[in-house]
C-alpha positions in Angstrom: 39.9 -116.9 -49.2 38.3 -116.7 -45.8 34.9 -116.0 -45.6 33.8 -113.3 -43.3 30.5 -114.5 -41.0 27.2 -112.7 -41.7 26.8 -111.5 -38.2 30.2 -109.7 -38.3 29.4 -107.8 -41.5 25.8 -106.9 -40.1 27.3 -105.1 -37.0 30.0 -103.3 -39.4 27.1 -102.1 -41.1 25.1 -100.9 -38.1 28.3 -99.2 -37.0 29.2 -97.5 -40.1 25.4 -96.1 -40.3 25.4 -95.1 -36.5 28.2 -93.0 -37.1 27.1 -91.2 -40.3 29.4 -92.8 -42.7 26.7 -95.1 -44.5 27.0 -98.7 -45.7 30.0 -100.6 -47.4 29.5 -100.2 -50.8 31.9 -102.9 -51.8 30.5 -106.0 -49.4 27.0 -104.7 -49.9 25.9 -108.0 -50.4 24.6 -109.8 -47.5 25.8 -113.0 -48.9 29.3 -113.4 -49.9 30.0 -115.4 -53.5 29.7 -119.2 -53.0 33.3 -120.4 -53.0 32.4 -123.8 -53.7 30.2 -122.9 -56.7 31.8 -120.0 -57.9 28.4 -118.3 -58.6 27.4 -115.4 -56.3 24.7 -115.4 -53.9 22.8 -112.2 -53.5 22.8 -110.7 -50.3 20.2 -109.8 -48.3 19.8 -106.2 -47.0 18.9 -105.4 -43.8 17.3 -101.5 -43.4 19.6 -99.0 -41.2 18.2 -98.4 -38.0 17.7 -94.4 -37.5 20.3 -92.5 -35.6 19.2 -91.1 -32.0 18.6 -87.3 -32.2 21.4 -86.0 -30.1 20.8 -84.7 -26.6 20.3 -80.7 -26.1 23.0 -78.9 -24.7 22.8 -75.3 -22.9 20.5 -73.7 -20.6 16.6 -74.9 -20.5 14.5 -73.0 -22.4 12.5 -70.5 -20.3 8.8 -70.6 -20.3 6.3 -67.8 -20.7 5.1 -66.1 -17.7 1.5 -65.9 -16.9 -0.6 -63.1 -18.0 -1.7 -61.1 -14.9 -5.1 -61.0 -13.7 -6.9 -58.5 -14.7 -7.7 -55.6 -11.8 -11.2 -55.7 -10.4 -13.5 -52.6 -11.5 -13.5 -49.9 -8.9 -16.5 -49.7 -6.6 -18.8 -46.9 -7.4 -18.8 -43.6 -4.9 -21.7 -43.5 -2.5 -24.6 -41.1 -3.3 -23.1 -38.1 -1.0 -19.9 -38.4 -2.7 -21.3 -38.5 -6.3 -23.4 -35.4 -5.0 -20.6 -33.7 -3.9 -18.6 -34.2 -7.0 -21.4 -32.6 -9.1 -22.1 -29.5 -6.8 -20.9 -26.6 -8.4 -17.6 -25.5 -7.2 -16.9 -21.8 -5.9 -14.9 -20.0 -8.5 -11.4 -19.1 -7.6 -12.4 -15.3 -7.9 -14.9 -15.6 -5.4 -12.7 -17.4 -2.8 -10.2 -14.2 -3.4 -13.2 -12.0 -2.8 -14.1 -14.1 0.6 -10.7 -13.6 1.8 -11.3 -9.7 2.1 -14.4 -10.3 3.9 -12.9 -9.7 7.5 -11.1 -6.6 6.2 -14.2 -5.2 4.8 -16.1 -6.0 8.2 -13.2 -4.4 10.0 -13.5 -1.0 8.0 -17.5 -1.3 8.3 -17.2 -1.4 11.9 -14.7 1.7 12.1 -16.6 3.7 9.9 -19.8 3.0 12.3 -17.9 4.0 15.3 -15.7 7.1 14.2 -18.1 9.8 14.9 -17.6 8.3 18.8 -14.2 8.0 18.8 -13.5 11.3 17.1 -16.1 13.3 19.5 -14.1 14.2 22.6 -14.7 15.9 25.9 -18.3 16.0 27.8 -19.9 15.0 24.2 -17.6 11.8 23.5 -18.1 10.6 27.2 -21.4 11.0 27.1 -22.1 9.0 24.2 -20.4 5.9 26.2 -22.6 6.4 29.1 -25.6 6.6 27.6 -25.8 2.9 27.2 -27.4 3.2 30.7 -30.4 5.4 29.5 -30.9 3.3 26.3 -33.0 0.8 27.6 -35.9 3.4 28.0 -34.9 6.0 25.7 -33.8 4.4 22.7 -30.5 3.3 21.2 -30.6 6.9 19.2 -32.7 8.2 21.6 -35.9 7.6 19.8 -37.9 6.9 22.6 -39.5 4.3 24.1 -40.4 3.5 27.7 -39.1 7.0 28.3 -39.7 10.3 26.2 -37.7 10.8 22.8 -34.7 13.3 22.7 -34.8 13.4 19.1 -36.2 15.8 16.7 -35.7 18.3 19.3 -38.0 16.7 21.9 -35.5 17.2 24.8 -35.0 20.6 23.9 -38.6 21.7 24.1 -38.9 20.1 27.6 -36.2 21.5 28.9 -34.9 24.8 27.2 -32.5 25.5 30.2 -29.7 22.7 30.7 -29.8 23.0 34.5 -33.4 21.5 34.5 -32.6 18.7 32.7 -29.6 18.4 34.8 -31.6 18.5 38.3 -34.4 16.1 36.7 -31.8 13.6 35.8 -29.7 13.9 39.1 -33.2 13.5 41.4 -35.3 11.4 39.5 -39.1 11.0 39.8 -39.3 9.8 43.1 -37.3 12.8 44.7 -39.9 15.2 42.7 -42.8 13.5 43.9 -41.8 14.0 47.6 -41.3 17.6 47.0 -44.3 18.1 45.0 -43.2 19.3 41.8 -45.1 18.4 38.7 -43.1 20.1 35.7 -39.5 19.7 35.7 -39.3 21.6 32.5 -40.6 24.4 30.7 -44.3 24.7 31.7 -45.5 26.3 28.6 -43.8 23.8 26.3 -45.2 23.3 22.9 -47.5 20.5 22.8 -48.0 20.6 26.5 -45.7 20.2 29.7 -44.2 17.5 30.4 -45.6 16.1 33.7 -43.4 13.9 36.7 -44.1 10.6 36.5 -46.3 10.6 33.5 -44.4 7.9 31.7 -43.3 6.2 34.8 -40.7 6.5 37.3 -37.1 7.9 36.2 -34.6 6.8 38.8 -32.3 9.6 39.8 -28.7 9.2 38.9 -27.4 10.9 42.0 -24.5 8.7 43.3 -25.0 6.0 40.5 -22.8 7.8 38.4 -20.4 11.0 39.0 -21.2 14.5 38.8 -19.1 15.2 35.5 -20.5 12.0 33.8 -24.0 13.2 34.5 -23.4 16.2 32.7 -21.6 14.6 30.0 -24.5 12.3 29.1 -27.1 15.2 29.1 -24.8 17.0 26.8 -24.8 14.0 24.3 -28.6 14.0 24.7 -29.3 17.6 23.9 -26.5 18.0 21.1 -25.9 14.7 19.7 -29.4 13.0 20.0 -31.8 16.2 20.6 -29.9 18.0 17.3 -29.2 21.4 19.2 -26.7 23.2 16.9 -23.8 24.5 19.4 -23.0 27.1 16.6 -26.2 28.6 16.6 -26.9 31.8 18.7 -29.3 29.9 20.7 -26.8 27.4 21.7 -23.5 28.9 21.6 -23.3 30.0 25.0 -24.6 27.2 26.5 -22.3 25.0 24.7 -19.2 26.9 25.6 -20.0 26.6 29.4 -21.2 23.2 29.9 -20.2 20.7 27.0 -17.6 21.8 25.2 -14.2 20.3 25.3 -12.7 23.4 27.0 -16.3 23.7 29.4 -15.0 25.5 32.9 -18.3 23.6 34.4 -17.6 20.3 33.2 -13.8 20.6 34.3 -14.6 21.8 37.9 -17.0 19.0 38.3 -14.6 16.5 37.3 -11.7 18.0 39.2 -14.3 18.1 42.3 -14.0 21.7 42.6 -18.0 21.9 42.9 -20.6 19.3 43.0 -24.1 19.3 41.3 -26.0 19.4 44.8 -24.6 22.8 45.6 -27.2 25.5 46.1 -24.6 28.3 45.4 -21.5 28.5 43.0 -18.7 31.1 42.5 -18.4 32.9 39.0 -16.8 30.7 36.5 -13.9 32.0 33.8 -15.0 31.3 30.3 -12.6 30.2 27.5 -12.5 33.7 26.2 -11.4 34.9 30.2 -14.9 36.7 30.9 -16.4 35.1 33.9 -20.2 34.0 33.6 -22.5 32.7 36.5 -25.2 29.7 36.0 -27.8 28.3 38.2 -26.8 25.7 40.3 -28.8 22.8 40.6 -29.1 23.0 44.2 -30.0 20.4 46.7 -33.5 19.7 46.2 -36.0 19.4 43.0 -37.7 22.6 41.8 -40.2 23.8 39.3 -39.0 24.1 35.7 -38.6 27.6 33.5 -38.9 28.4 30.4 -36.6 29.8 27.6 
């Protein structure tokens, strides 16, 4: 019987252990029986070498993504921004109300100017021209540097419209040159107004047209002075000089007559009747009473 060398047996065991088949039970003895003596010699067992772990296969494992950095805290608002945010806001219903303010303003303006726009003829025109007189006599005729027209004052001074037309036409200087002291009623309640007593009033002859001068006198008497055109005292004067159908105003506007004429032909009124007026004339004269 041929004896297998020990190193071959050891290599065989290691190979079997490596491929996972374990050792050789039949030949587990390291030392074969002694063929010479016939007695078995105990075999020396060599520990098996552990098998190496198989290499991993497939894609490499992914590593976890790093956590994002925490955002920086917001910067605090400036003081003026904080104050604006804390300020009380205008409520929505107030904004709707404010949006209507231009409309209300226009309506208010229309309400204030309605009277002047509604007036026509000499009265309406005179209201527009009166701005030339307001600096002395007040915007509402309340007086100032010049005499007042309100409260019937202008009617007390000039009960006849021709006397007022004459004084406005010629002015203080021409009255002084003519030596005329009282342009209106010499028996005026409260005392007669003397020429130049409150300073010199300029004459408006040539500064405005004759029909414009009549218009502003009508405005001073009937709008500011309070004369009642429907009253028995002023109805005839109003119809002749200041109504929309005034024949005197129409003749001046058409250039048929002028205020400096010394004589005038009779006029035909709205009713068809003829009437005459005292002409303003070419020079100042003393005023008259009612």
